[in-house]
N, C-alpha and C positions, 0 to 999 in steps of 0.2 A: 324674426321669430325665435324665441328662446328655445334652446335645446331641451328636449324632454328627457328626464332621467330614464335610464335603461331599466326595464322590468324583467329582463331575461334572467332565468334561473337555471341552474345546472341540476340535472338529475343524476349526476355521477357522485357516488359515495367515494370520496378520495381515499379513505382508509381501506375500503374493500378493494379499490382499484390497485392499491399497493399490496394487497394480500393480507391485510391486518383486520382481525376480528376481535373486538373488545370483550373482555371478561368482566364480571361484576366487581372484581377486586382491583381493577385498574390495569391489569396485565393484558397482553394481547396474544392471541393465537396467530401464527404466521403460516400462510399457505405458500410454500416455496415454489418459485417458478422453475428452479433447477434442482436436480438431485444433489445430495450431499455425499462427500467422499471421505473415507477414513484415511488417516495417515498411514504410511508404509515405512516403518522404521528399519526394516530389514529387506535385503534382496530376496524376493520370493522365488527366484529361479534356482538359487543354490550354486550358480556358477557365474561369477562376475564377468569372466571373459566372454561368455556367450549371452549374457543378459541383454534384453531389450529395455529394461527398466532404466530410465535416464536420471532419476533422482530418488533419494530417500527422504522421508519426512516423519516428524514426530511432534506431538503436542506437549508443551511444558507449561505449568502454571505461571502466570505473571503476578496476580494478586488474588489469592484464594478468597479473601473477604468479598471482593466485588465480582468474583467468578470470571475474571479476564485471563487470557492465556496467549501464548505465542506458538504458532506452528512453524517449525524450522524445516527448511528444505536444503539439502546438500546434494551436489551432483555425484553421480556414480563414476567409477573408473577414472579417478584423478591420478595424475603423476605423483610420485613420492615427493614429500616435503612441500606440497602445494599450500599457498596462502591466498585466501580469497577475500575480496571486498564483501562487506555486509550491506545488504539492502533491507531497510526496515519498510515494510510494505503495508499499506492500508487499503482494503478493498472498497470499491464504490457501493452505491446503493441508497443514495439520498439520506444518509444518516439513520435509516429506518429498517433496511432489509439487507439480506445476505450475511455471509460469515466467511471465516477462513476455509470452511469445509464445502461451501457452495462450489459446484463443479467448475464454473469459469475461473473463480478465484484460485482454487487448488491447482487446476491444470495450467494456468498462466504462471504461477509460482514454480511449478514443476519445470516448465519449459525454460523460464528465465534462469533458474539455478543451473540447468544443464548447459544452456547456450552461452551465458556470459563468460565463464562460469562465476557463480557467486553463492554465498549463503543468503538465502531469502528468509527474513523473519516476518511472517504474516501475523498481524496483531488482531486478536479477537477482542475488539473494543465493545463497549456497551452501546446499545441502540436506543434511539428515541422511538416512540414517545414515552416509553417507560422511564428512560433516562435522558432527560433533555440536555441540550448543550448548556454549559460547556463540558459535560461529562465525557464525551468522546475526546475532547482536547486534553482533559486530565489523563485519560488512559494512554493517549499518545505520548505525553511527556513521561509518564511512568515507564513506558516501554523504552524510551531513550535512556532514562536513568538506569534501567535494568541492564542495558548494553554497557553502559559505563561501569556498572558494578562487576559485570563479567570481565571487562578489561582489567579491572583492579584485582580480580580474584576474590571479591567479597562473597562469602558463603560458598566458596569454591566456584569454579568456572564450568559451564556445561562442556562435556567432553568434545562435542562436535566443534564448538567455538574454540576451545583450547587447542585442538589439533589443527584447525583450518583457518581461523579468522585472522584477517589483517585489520586490527582495530584502528589503524591510521586511515582507513578508507571506509567510511560509513556514509551511505546515501539514504535519503528518504524518498519514497515513491508513493503516489496516490493517484487514483483515477476518479473522475467525476467529483462527487462531493468530497472525496478524500484528498483531492488536490487542495481543497480548502483546509482540511485537517492538517496537511503537511505545512501549509503556510502558517497556520496558527502555532504549530509546534516550533517552527523556526523563530517566530516572534517571541515565544516564551523561553526558548532555550538560553538566551543570554543571561537570564536571571538564575540559572542553575549552574552549580559547580560541576563542570564536565571534565575535571582533571582525571586522567592525564590528557593533556592537549598536545597536538603536534604543532610546534611553533616554527614559522618560517623566518623569525627574526624581525618581522616587520609589524608585529602587533596582530590585532584581530584581522582575519582574512575573510572577505565576503565570498561565499561559495557560489559557484556557477549553477545555473538552472537550465533544465531542458523542458520546453513546453511543446505540447503536441495537440493538434486538433483538426477538425474537418469543417468544410464550408457548410455542410448541412446541419451542423450543430447550432441550435439557437443561442448557445453560450459563447460562440466563437468571438463575437464582437467584444465581450467582456474579457475574454482571454487576451485579445490583442491590446486592450487598454491596460490590463495588468502587466503585460510585457513592457509596455512603455513606462509604466510606473517603476518597475524594477530597474530598467535601464537608466532612468533618471536618477536613481539612487546609487548608480555605479555597479550594478550587478551585471555580470556577463550572462546573457540569456541566449541559448541556442533554441531556435524554433523550427518546428516541422508542421507547418500548416498546409493542408491540401484541400483542393476543391472536392466537392461531392461528399460521400460518406454521411454519417449521422452520429449523434451522441451514443457513445458506447459501441461503435461499429466493430471494434476489435473483439468483442464478445462473440459476435455472430459470424464474422468473416475471417477465416484462417489466414488469408493473405494480409489483411490489415493487421492482424495480431503479429504476424511475422515481421511486417514493416516496423511495428513498435519495438519488437525485440531487437531488431537490427539497429534502430536509432539509439536505443538504450545502450547496447553493447559498444557502439562507436563512441558515445558520450562518455561512458565509463573509462574506456581505453585512452581517451584524449585528455583526461583530467589527472 
């Protein structure tokens, strides 16, 4: 007996499920699941030695024409003459929701800046569906080029980066959809002049990768396949796959978030 075609229909409006409500002009209103936080460029307690503030943050424009920006996080109470790695960070959200100011994104960057320690550059890239892919990839590459220009001192260097950045240690980080963004950024970067480069005398160096995931995440099987693909191309991959959990569990579980920070800190220090 031949299979009958399925007549099941969904009653779920996928746009509304994501908090997106269309306007007649093609834009969308977004109903945020989390509050948004403003940057804190100054220590609000007035006494660094007694402050409980772990990091400072500020927003700077990336491309005024496209309205993209970068929120920079730097740790408080650093020893004199500190030089820190740069982590260019891309928040998750399925390419369509969240921002650098969304509470989980902001608080994660705050914690990472303090614990690693590092300068965290969280990129406010353009979202779909108003800006379809590859727009987010373009914004990602533009952020990387901006860091290069900061290293070269083009149009002057941001004071925080000038004082604290170790431009020989730049990492890309993304969770959920933005792990995909990071991948495409790495694929595109070889076509860009990233002078100055740090040469080890052996030509182009393949950078190591840290991959992390949980057994309850429906994307885990594809993550494992991706790891195999990278390793087959000679990439050194450090994996942290655990049973249980779920997609984006670190947003809701402080212990899982701390596990991620610990893994990242160890990875940074080992490279």
